[in-house]
One Martini backbone bead per residue (centre of mass of N, CA, C, O) as a GRO file, in nm:
protein
  162
    1UNK     BB    1   6.492   8.346   4.757
    2UNK     BB    2   6.361   8.095   4.886
    3UNK     BB    3   6.069   8.190   4.891
    4UNK     BB    4   6.037   8.208   4.585
    5UNK     BB    5   6.101   7.912   4.530
    6UNK     BB    6   5.874   7.789   4.691
    7UNK     BB    7   5.637   7.927   4.549
    8UNK     BB    8   5.705   7.819   4.267
    9UNK     BB    9   5.702   7.516   4.342
   10UNK     BB   10   5.405   7.517   4.443
   11UNK     BB   11   5.309   7.592   4.137
   12UNK     BB   12   5.510   7.387   3.948
   13UNK     BB   13   5.799   7.481   3.904
   14UNK     BB   14   6.063   7.299   3.786
   15UNK     BB   15   6.303   7.490   3.826
   16UNK     BB   16   6.250   7.549   4.123
   17UNK     BB   17   6.270   7.259   4.217
   18UNK     BB   18   6.563   7.219   4.129
   19UNK     BB   19   6.684   7.449   4.299
   20UNK     BB   20   6.584   7.340   4.569
   21UNK     BB   21   6.731   7.075   4.557
   22UNK     BB   22   7.019   7.202   4.544
   23UNK     BB   23   6.986   7.349   4.824
   24UNK     BB   24   6.896   7.100   5.018
   25UNK     BB   25   7.088   6.856   4.992
   26UNK     BB   26   7.336   6.941   5.168
   27UNK     BB   27   7.177   6.997   5.426
   28UNK     BB   28   7.055   6.709   5.459
   29UNK     BB   29   7.330   6.566   5.464
   30UNK     BB   30   7.428   6.698   5.738
   31UNK     BB   31   7.198   6.551   5.895
   32UNK     BB   32   7.190   6.243   5.801
   33UNK     BB   33   7.479   6.132   5.824
   34UNK     BB   34   7.519   6.118   6.147
   35UNK     BB   35   7.268   5.923   6.177
   36UNK     BB   36   7.276   5.706   5.916
   37UNK     BB   37   7.541   5.704   5.778
   38UNK     BB   38   7.558   5.487   5.524
   39UNK     BB   39   7.235   5.579   5.489
   40UNK     BB   40   7.227   5.883   5.423
   41UNK     BB   41   7.141   5.897   5.121
   42UNK     BB   42   6.867   5.762   5.172
   43UNK     BB   43   6.761   5.974   5.370
   44UNK     BB   44   6.774   6.210   5.179
   45UNK     BB   45   6.585   6.099   4.967
   46UNK     BB   46   6.340   6.064   5.154
   47UNK     BB   47   6.327   6.360   5.240
   48UNK     BB   48   6.287   6.484   4.958
   49UNK     BB   49   6.028   6.340   4.894
   50UNK     BB   50   5.868   6.457   5.135
   51UNK     BB   51   5.904   6.750   5.066
   52UNK     BB   52   5.775   6.744   4.775
   53UNK     BB   53   5.504   6.612   4.857
   54UNK     BB   54   5.455   6.860   5.095
   55UNK     BB   55   5.503   7.156   4.987
   56UNK     BB   56   5.210   7.272   4.951
   57UNK     BB   57   5.167   7.265   5.281
   58UNK     BB   58   5.355   7.502   5.313
   59UNK     BB   59   5.278   7.806   5.472
   60UNK     BB   60   5.594   7.885   5.548
   61UNK     BB   61   5.856   7.945   5.347
   62UNK     BB   62   6.063   8.051   5.574
   63UNK     BB   63   6.049   7.742   5.712
   64UNK     BB   64   6.197   7.530   5.539
   65UNK     BB   65   6.447   7.434   5.707
   66UNK     BB   66   6.298   7.337   5.960
   67UNK     BB   67   6.107   7.143   5.815
   68UNK     BB   68   6.330   6.973   5.672
   69UNK     BB   69   6.477   6.889   5.929
   70UNK     BB   70   6.249   6.724   6.053
   71UNK     BB   71   6.232   6.522   5.823
   72UNK     BB   72   6.529   6.426   5.825
   73UNK     BB   73   6.540   6.312   6.110
   74UNK     BB   74   6.317   6.104   6.082
   75UNK     BB   75   6.441   5.951   5.841
   76UNK     BB   76   6.718   5.884   5.964
   77UNK     BB   77   6.614   5.719   6.201
   78UNK     BB   78   6.453   5.514   6.038
   79UNK     BB   79   6.689   5.408   5.865
   80UNK     BB   80   6.882   5.332   6.097
   81UNK     BB   81   6.696   5.124   6.224
   82UNK     BB   82   6.669   4.942   5.974
   83UNK     BB   83   7.007   4.913   5.917
   84UNK     BB   84   7.079   4.905   6.234
   85UNK     BB   85   7.151   5.011   6.521
   86UNK     BB   86   6.908   5.058   6.803
   87UNK     BB   87   7.131   5.023   7.023
   88UNK     BB   88   7.353   5.061   7.244
   89UNK     BB   89   7.659   5.003   7.313
   90UNK     BB   90   7.894   4.871   7.484
   91UNK     BB   91   8.182   5.006   7.602
   92UNK     BB   92   8.352   4.739   7.597
   93UNK     BB   93   8.351   4.727   7.271
   94UNK     BB   94   8.556   4.937   7.266
   95UNK     BB   95   8.835   5.039   7.153
   96UNK     BB   96   9.134   5.138   7.211
   97UNK     BB   97   9.327   5.416   7.149
   98UNK     BB   98   9.610   5.257   7.160
   99UNK     BB   99   9.499   5.091   6.927
  100UNK     BB  100   9.609   5.136   6.619
  101UNK     BB  101   9.424   4.939   6.440
  102UNK     BB  102   9.148   5.040   6.638
  103UNK     BB  103   9.100   5.325   6.640
  104UNK     BB  104   8.906   5.575   6.749
  105UNK     BB  105   8.660   5.731   6.574
  106UNK     BB  106   8.391   5.911   6.516
  107UNK     BB  107   8.236   5.701   6.351
  108UNK     BB  108   8.267   5.466   6.544
  109UNK     BB  109   8.116   5.596   6.774
  110UNK     BB  110   7.851   5.652   6.624
  111UNK     BB  111   7.786   5.350   6.556
  112UNK     BB  112   7.743   5.290   6.881
  113UNK     BB  113   7.500   5.453   6.855
  114UNK     BB  114   7.202   5.542   6.851
  115UNK     BB  115   6.995   5.715   6.652
  116UNK     BB  116   6.888   5.894   6.884
  117UNK     BB  117   7.168   5.989   6.983
  118UNK     BB  118   7.266   6.109   6.718
  119UNK     BB  119   7.037   6.314   6.686
  120UNK     BB  120   7.084   6.479   6.947
  121UNK     BB  121   7.374   6.556   6.888
  122UNK     BB  122   7.325   6.702   6.622
  123UNK     BB  123   7.114   6.913   6.719
  124UNK     BB  124   7.289   7.035   6.955
  125UNK     BB  125   7.606   7.036   6.847
  126UNK     BB  126   7.558   7.122   6.537
  127UNK     BB  127   7.280   7.300   6.528
  128UNK     BB  128   7.207   7.441   6.821
  129UNK     BB  129   6.971   7.338   6.968
  130UNK     BB  130   6.742   7.334   7.182
  131UNK     BB  131   6.585   7.108   7.373
  132UNK     BB  132   6.293   7.183   7.291
  133UNK     BB  133   6.339   7.168   6.985
  134UNK     BB  134   6.438   6.877   6.976
  135UNK     BB  135   6.183   6.754   7.099
  136UNK     BB  136   5.991   6.836   6.874
  137UNK     BB  137   6.139   6.691   6.640
  138UNK     BB  138   6.141   6.400   6.799
  139UNK     BB  139   5.882   6.357   6.969
  140UNK     BB  140   5.977   6.432   7.273
  141UNK     BB  141   6.064   6.485   7.570
  142UNK     BB  142   6.289   6.683   7.724
  143UNK     BB  143   6.398   6.463   7.917
  144UNK     BB  144   6.485   6.273   7.689
  145UNK     BB  145   6.692   6.456   7.564
  146UNK     BB  146   6.870   6.489   7.813
  147UNK     BB  147   6.937   6.186   7.854
  148UNK     BB  148   7.049   6.125   7.573
  149UNK     BB  149   7.270   6.338   7.578
  150UNK     BB  150   7.422   6.239   7.824
  151UNK     BB  151   7.479   5.953   7.720
  152UNK     BB  152   7.619   6.028   7.454
  153UNK     BB  153   7.847   6.199   7.576
  154UNK     BB  154   7.960   5.988   7.766
  155UNK     BB  155   8.026   5.775   7.554
  156UNK     BB  156   8.210   5.949   7.386
  157UNK     BB  157   8.418   6.022   7.605
  158UNK     BB  158   8.495   5.732   7.692
  159UNK     BB  159   8.602   5.642   7.417
  160UNK     BB  160   8.839   5.859   7.413
  161UNK     BB  161   8.969   5.773   7.707
  162UNK     BB  162   9.041   5.454   7.647
   0.00000   0.00000   0.00000
């Protein structure tokens, strides 16, 4: 069904565009949210704009989700950099898990990671992409993905163990 929707939307069918929007929005939200955090809705909106602006150029309609995912990751990282922390926090800044008033939750830990670290965690651990695929999406070498992933996982683990 998605291929037919894409083809119809590429031809300018407004109903197909609307249906495609309804289909893509939650998917892009699951990608942008963990990366852009509070700015996730803005990142989704920017990603949707880019998808629809460039939809006619999509040569393989069956690749819609992978193509949209790449756009969403780039937009989420861009928005997160613009709106928040662009470098990892020092682990010493993290509150102790035993401190009831400021217990570390997943969102708090994510906020302390750079957008690039959140993106690689999301792509590998939530989306299940291989390192090479994540590297292509993020437009960085595989070694960079490996090092970011190791640092992000280590920071995440240490935050929960302290």
